[in-house]
N, C-alpha and C positions, 0 to 999 in steps of 0.2 A: 263696619269698622269699629263702631262704638262697642258692640257686643264683644268683639275680639279683644279690645282693650280692657273691657271690664273683666273678661275671663283671665287675662294676664294679671291684672291687679288682684283678683281673687286668689290667684296662685301665689302671688307674693305674700298676701295676708295669711294664707294657709301655712306657708312656710315659716311664718313668724310665731306660730303657736308653740308654746313651750309648757313644760310641766310647772306645777307650783314651786318645786324646788329651784327651778331656773328663772323665777319671776324677775329678779333684778336685771338679768341680761337683756330684757326687752326695753329697758329704759336707757336713753342716752344719759351720759354723766351730766350732773347739774352744770349749767354754763358758768364759767368764771364770772366773778362780779363785774369785770370790765368788759364782758361780752356785749352788754347793753349799756349805753351811755346813761348816766344818772339824770333824773328828772330835773328840769330847770326850776327856778322860783315860780310859784303859783301866780298866774296873771289875772285870774278872775276876781270877782268881788261883787258882781251884780246880784240883785235880788229879783227873782222872777215870780210874779204873782199869776198863777194859773187857776182857772176855774174849769174843772172837769165835771161834766154832767153825765152820770150813768143813766142811760135811757134807751128806749127802743127807737130805732130809726130805719127807714127803708134803704135798701141797697140792692144793686143788681149784681149779685155774686156769680150768676150764670151767664154773664155777658151783657153788653149794652142792649141787645135786642131780646134778652131773656126776661123772665118774670122777676118781680121784686121779692126780696126776702126781708124779714123783720129781724135785723141785726140788733144786738145790744152793744153799745160802744160808749166811749168817753167823750168823743167829739163827733162832728159831722163827717169826718174822715174815718174810714175803716182802718184800724191799726195805724194811728197817727205817729209821726216821728217828731220828737222835740230834741233840740240841741242846746247845750249850755257849755260854758267854759269851766275847767277845773278851778275851784275856789268860789264859784257861784253858789247861791242858796236858792232853793225852790220852795215857795209857799203855795201849796195846792189846796184849794177848797174843793173837796169832793162832794157834790150834791147828788143824792140818790133819788131818781125818779123811776126806778124799777119797781116791780111788784114784790120784791124780796130784798133782804139785806145784802150788803156788799162791802167791799173794802179795797184798798190798794196795797199790794205787796211790791216792794222795790227789789226785784230779783237781781241778785249779784251785787247790790249796793250795800256797803257796810254802814248801815243806818243805826241810830240809837234804837234800842229795843222797843221803846214806846211808839216808834214810827214804822215798825216792821209790817203792820197791816194784817195781823192774824186775829180774826174775831175770837173773843173770849180769852185768848192767851195774852195778847199785847194791847188790845183795845176793845171797847164795846162794838158790836156790829153796827154799821151805819144803816139804820132802818129806813124803809120807804118814807120819803118826805124829810129826812134828816140830812145833815151835812157833817163833815169832819175835816179839820185842817191838818195837813201833814207839812212839817218843816224839815227839809232834808238838805244837807250840804255834803254832796258826795265827796269822799276823801280821795277817790281814785278816778283817773280818766278811764274811758273804755266804752264798750258796747253793752248796754243793759236793757231791761224791759220791765213793764209793770203788768200786773194782773191781779184778780181777786183771790181769796183764799178759803172760801166755802162754796160748795156747789160749783167747783171749778170746771168740771167737765161740761156743764151746761152754760155757765156764764162765759167762759173763754171760748167754748164751742160756738157760741153765738157772736163772738167777736170782741169780748172784753179784754183787750190787751193794747199795748202801745210801746214804742221803742224810745229809749232814752240814750242819747249820745252825749258823753262827757268828753269834750275835746281838750287837748292840752298834752297829749302823749307823743306828738310827732315832732321830730327835729326839723323837718322841712315840709313844704306843702306838696300835696299830690295833685295830679291833673284832673282827677275826678274822685269823688267819694260816694259810693253807691251803697244803699241799704237794701238787702234782700231778706225780707221776713217771710219765711215759709210757713204755710198752714193749710190743712185740709178743712173742708166744710162738709158736714153731714146733711146733705140736701136731697130731696126728691126732685124729680124733673119739673114740678110745678113751683119750685122755689120754697116749699115748706120744709120745716126741719124734720129729720128722722131722729129716732131715739139716740141720745148722746151716750147712754150706758146700756149695755146688754149683759145678761149673766154670762154668756159665752165669752164676750170680750173682757169683761171685768175679771174673770177667773183665769184668763189666759194672757195673750199679748196685748189686749186692748181692742176697742171698737174703732175701726178705721173709717175715715171720711170717704165721701164719694166723689168729691171735686177737689183737685189740687190747685194751689194758688201761691203766688208771691205778691206781697204787699196788698193782699185782699182780693186780687182778681187775675186769674190766668198766669201765664208765664211772662216774666219781665222782658221788655224790649227797650233798649237804650242806645245812645250814641256817645262816644268819648273821643278825645283827640288821638289821632294815630301816633303810635310810638310813645304814648303817654304812660305814666305810672298811675295805676288805678287801684284805689283801696276799695275792697269789697267787704262789707260787714254783713255776714250771713248769720241769721238767727233761725233756729228751729223752734217755732212757737206752736207746733201742733200738739194736740192732746196725747198722741199715741205713736206716731210714725217715726222710725229711725231712717236717716238718710246717709248715704255715702257720697260725699261731695268730691267732684273732680272738675278740672278745667281743661277744655280742648281748644286748640287754636292759639294758645298764648302760654308764655312762661308764667308760672304762679308759685308763690312761696307763702307759707303760713307765718304771720307776724304776731298774732295774738290769739289767745284761747280764753274764752269767757271774759274778754275785755282786758286780759293781762298779757303784757308783752312777753314774747319768748325769743330766744336766739333763733333767727329765721331758719327755716328748713324747707326744702322743696316739697310741694304738694304732689302726692300720688293720689290718694283719696283720704278723706277725713270722715270718720263715722260720728254722727251726731244724734244723740237721743233728744227727746223733748227738753226744752229749756237751755240747751247748749248753744254756744256761739263760737264762731271762728272768724278772724279777720285775715284776709288775703291781700297780698300786693301782687298785682298782675301787670306785666309789661304788654301793653296793647300792640297788636300787629300793625302792619303798614296800612295806609289809607285805602279804604274800600274793602278791607277784609273784616272778619268778625271772629269773636271767640264766644264760647258757650260755657255756662256753669251747669253741670249735669249731676243728677242723682243716679248712681249705679246700683243702689241697694235693692230696688224692686226687680221683679221678674223682667219687666221692660224698663229701659232707661227713661228718665223724664227730664226735660230741659227746664231748669229753673229760670235761666236768663240767656238771652242772645244779645250780645253787645257788639255793635258795629262801630267802625272807626270812620272818621271824617277829617278832611283838611280844614284848617291848617293843622299840621302835625305839632306835637309838643316839641320843645327844644331838645335837640339831640344831646344825650348824656348817657353814661354807663348805667346799667340797671343795678341799683344799690338797694337791696331789701332791708338794710340796717336802718329802718325808718324811725323806730320807736325808742323812747327813753325806757329805762328799766322800771318795772312795776315795783313800787315802794309800798310793801305791806309787811305786817309783823311776820317774822319767820320763826318757826319752832326751833328750839334748842334740842336737837335729837339726842344729845347725851343725857339730858335731864328729863326727857319727855316721859309722861305716864302713858302706858299702853292700855287700850280698851278694844274689845272685839264686838262686832255687830254682824249677825247673820240675818239675811233677808230670805224669807222662806214662805211657803204656803202656810195658811193658818191651821193651827191644831185645834181650834175651837175655843181657845182661851182669849180673854180680852185684857187690855192693859189694866183696867180697873180691878180685875181679878188677881193681878200679879202683886198688888199692894195698893195702899191708900195714901193719899196726901195727909199730912198731919192735920188734925182738926183745927189748929190755929193758923193754917196756911191760908192766905187770902184767896187762893184758887180752889180751896177744898169744897166750897159749896156751889161752884159754878156748874150749871146744867147746860149741856149743848143742845141746840135745836136741830130739827130735822134736816136743815140745809148742811149741817156740819157732820152728820153721821149717816150711815146707811143701815139697811135692815139686817145685813149680815156682813161677815168678814171673810175674805178669801186669802188675805195676806198678813204677814207678821214680821216684826223686827225683834230678834231675840225671843221668839215664841210669844210675843205680846202684840195684840192687834189694837188699832185705834178703836175707840168706843163705837159700838154698833147696837142695833136693836133696842132693847129696853135699857141697856147700859149706856146712859147718856151723861154721866158725870165726867168731868175733865180727868183724864187718867194721870197717874204719877209720871214723872219724867223718866226717860230711858236711861239717863245717867246724871250724876251730880258731879260737876266740874268746878274748878277754882279759877277765878279770873286771873289772867296773867300767866297761868301755867301752860307749858307746852304739852301737847298730846299727839300721840300717833294712834289713829284708828285703823284697825284691820277690818275691812268690809268683805264679807263672803256672800256670794250669790248661790244659794242652795236650790235654785229653781231652774227650769229649762227655758226661761224667758229673760230677756235683757231688762235691766233696771237702771235708769239714770238717777243717781242719788244726789240730792241737793241738801246742803247745810246752809240755813239762813244766817245772815249777819257776819259771815266769815269768808275769807279767801284762804283756801288750803293748798298745800303742795302735794301733788301726786308723786309718791316716792317709789312705788313698785307696783307692777301689774303681772298677771300670770298668763294672760291669753292674748288680748288685742294689743299689738305693739303700739306704744305711744312714747313720745319724749317726756322727760321729766318736765313738769310745768305747773303753773298756778291755775286754780280753777275754783268755781263754786258748785259745779255739778260734774260728776264723773260717771261714765257709763260702765256698769258692771255687766259683762257678758255672761251668758249661762255658765254656771259652775266656776266663775272667776273669783280670784282673790286679789284685792287691791289695798294698798296702804296709803293713807293720807296723813298729813301733819299740819298742825295749826296752833295758834296761840288763842286761848279762850277769852272771849269778851263777856262781860257781865250781862245777864238777862236770861229769858226763857226763849230758846231758839228752836224752831221747827227743823226736823230731820226726816226726810222722806223720799220716796220714789217720785219722779216727776211724770211718769205715765199716769194721767190724772185719775183714771179708774182704779189704778193700784193704790194710790194714796187714799182715795175715798173709801175703798173697801179694805183698809187695814194697814197698809204699808206706810205708816206715818206715826211719828211720835215727836217728842221734844226733849232737848237737853237743858238742864238748869245749871247756869253758871253763876256762882256766888262769889262775892268779894271776900 
């Protein structure tokens, strides 16, 4: 039955493919401003002092009776979940007990540039034995996560990530709030790690894991009140894998994308590349029944979660998916926006530092990248320029020079046969048009470029040096990465 449903959904998706000329027809009209209620006054104000220690810890990723694996993590929990209220401030002391340097990038959070966690670009690397204090007051509620930003394929491959929930976007309480953080592990049967990068994977769709997991171990099993309204926060924290998410056994709607509220729409399937998130509202079935969250993208479907219902049931009420307040972020003025184009392609052999040099008096001009932040070769490029590789270890010039406060429309073109989830640090952008994979108009920080697809995004530039890259980790490490400089 699941395979039949998947085939039907694939047929729907295939029918939605259109030419470049018909791109805008694939997007719903922007929701009217009153389609989502305005956000109430901020209720937070606490200061959270967290001590995260990046170190090696034992974990049984192959099951309770399986061998131990040496994970790298921030806490004793693999992939920890932390919750704060909108308006709260986080002070995090990152202590590094690894054998290589690391950092924390706050994915999707609109942080000050100095807190963005990119070694050499926004801060010095946190070397072994050192610590660094991040101070972050998230301006938006939603579902976010943290991870390092050099040697990502190995550091996050071993477990260096965590979920951050900023509460305060809901108009009413739900009956359960579930976090499903999806990730593969590259493990041999004895629990040891396989290579996180391979030339075949890095130059194609990526190197896939051998063990699939949710929240660090296996498929999620849980129980919720019958007939309850269940919020599911689903994160794709894998290095490589795309997933097509659907729900069977219950009614489900999409209520947020990358932490940003959308006018609710029914879920058929939602395609997620690495680093993408989606929030669902599910009306649980009657007592004693169950529903499942399923990935349809693979050759064989895989169940991320099986959620059973139990008595007592939640209070009877109509299913109202209009749960969230409107996302309040800077919106681009499309009439005055400056347009720029970026093509994501295979490398032609050129490197970013060969395309031009930073001015000699630029504070970044003399920075040399270390071996964790570059690779021996480049397979990928943005606008024909690849991130520094091999003997070219100087910090490259920016991919573009922008002005703070100015509105921009970026045209993103995928010139490759592989998908690329494209992430822009420090900004929330609006997806204006797409040419292949049908999606509603929405706010995001990561957008999936299908092969040969063209996508338009719009945003208001914030001052700083902001990374701009594919989030298939081997792709960014082997060239499909750069940064934008935004000046006042």
